[in-house]
N, C-alpha and C positions, 0 to 999 in steps of 0.2 A: 748764814751761807747764802750766796747769790743764787738766783734761778739759773737753771742750765739753759744755755743758748740753743737755738735751733741747730747750729753747726755741731754742737756737742751731741745732741740727740741723733743727728744723722751719723756722726762718727760712731756712736754706740750701736746703732742699728747695723752699720757696716761690719762692726766687730762680731756681732752675733751671726750675721749672714755669712761672713768669712769662716767663722768657726763651724758653721753647719755643713761646710763642704767636707765630706768624709772621703779621704783619699783612698781608703781601702775599697770603697764602692766605685770610685772613679777608675782605679786600676782594675778592679774586678770586671767592670763593663768592657774595658779595653781587651781584657783577656778572656771574656766570655764566662765569667763566674760571679757569684755573689757571696762575699765573705760573711755577710750578715745572715745567711741561711746555711752556711757550711761550717764545719769545725766547731768552735765554741759559739759561733753566731755573733761574736763581737766584731763590729766593723772597725778594727784598729790594727796597728802594726804587728802585734804579736800573732794574731790569728792569720793575718795575711801572710806572714812569714811561714807559719806552720803549713798553710795550704799551698803557697806558691813559691816558697823558698826565700833564702836570705836577700836576694835583690829586691823582692817585693817588700820584705820587712823594712829595709832601708829607704825604699821609695816612699812608702806610706808614712814611716816615721818622719822623714824629712818634709814631706808635704804637710803633714799635720802640725809639725813644729813651726814651719814657715808661716802658717796662718796665725798662730799665736804671736810670733814675732812681728808679723805685718800689722796686727792690731796695735801693738805697743808703738811701733815705729810710725804708724799713721798718726797716732796721738801726739807724738813728739813733733812730727812735721807740722801738724795743725796747732802746735804750741798750746796744748791743753794742760791743765794743772796735773801734777803728778798723781793725785788720787784718782782723777778721771782716766788717766792713761792706764793705771792699774785696773780700773773698772773695765776698760776696753780689753785688756788682756784676759781678765776674768770672764768677760762675755764671750770671747773666742773659745775659752775652755767650756763654758756653759753651752755654747752652740754645738760643740763637738758632742757633748753628753746629751743635750736636748736640742736636736736640730730644729731650726726655724720652720722647716717644711714638714716636720713630724717624722715618724718612723723611729727605728731603734738607733740610738747613738752609741758612741764608744765610751771609754772610761776616762778619757781626758789627759792622760799622761803626756803624750807627745805635744799637744797644744799647750799644756802647762809649761813644759820644758822650754818651748820656743818663747812664750810670753815672759817667763821668769828670766831667761837668759838675756832677752832684749831689754827688759826693765832694769836689771842691774847685773851686769856680767860679774862684778865683784861678789855680790851676794850669791849668785849662782855657783861660784866657785865653792862656797860653803856647802851648797846642796851636793855638788859632785864629791867633795871630800867626805861629807857625812854619809853619802850613799856608799862610797868605796870602803869607808871604815866599817860600816855595818855589814858589807858583803863578806868580809873576811871571816867573822865568827858565825854569821847566819847562813852563808852559802846559798841564799835565795834572793834573786833580784826583787821579787815581790815584797819580801819581808824587810828589805832595806829602805823602802820608801819612807816610813815614819822617821827613820834616822836622818835621811836626806832632808826631809821637810823641817825637822827640828834644827838641823845645822843651818839651813837656809834662813829660817826665822831668826836665829841668833845672829847670822851675818847681816840681815836687814837691820836688826836692832843696833848692832855695833856701828853700822854705817850711817845711822840716823834716819834711814828710809822707812822704818817700820810704821810710823803713823800714816804715811801716804799709801802704804802697801796693803791696807786692810782688805780691799776687794780681792787681791790675789791670794791673801791668806784664806779667805772664804772659799776661793776656787780650789786651793790645796786641800782644804777640808773635804770638799765635795769629791775630789779625786780619791781621797782615802776612803770615804764612805762607799764609793762605787767599787772599790776593791775589797770590801769586807769579806766576800765569799772566797776570793783568792787568798786572803790572809788565813782564813780558816783551813782551806785546803792545804796551804803550804805548811801550816803548823801540824796538821794531821800527818803529813808525809814525814815530818822530822821525828 
């Protein structure tokens, strides 16, 4: 494997920094509140929506998804290798969960959705189908995530993109780990 170029290092740093922008906090500042200290305390779209309404959910989800997509698209613009582009998307997710500047991060779903969609729209269709198929019997958006990730992984495999996707697979695993308490709570409710 070749050494990573200085341009690639700057690209990866950009991805982590972009991922560290938590749109729930940005919107909260504009509206005079802090979602990381209210509601569930999670600076993500779901908590912003609970606290501030559906428009806040969609604004935060879109902002967080765009930073994941921006990381992948920047890598494509810079003509980086596919595995490095996947690493850029993964670092945007990582930045959302572990912000570069410190403090409490989110759980990474929106940033992952943006990165995965930009990385491979075709494989992301597998994620969407897997999530929808799991929603029917489970009735819980939280519990559908493992099904969506499994279908996404299968779609990456069928498309031949799986070997280059390993950083995003790690990011998906991190998102699932960050939701472990949500899974337990959803199972207890059922």
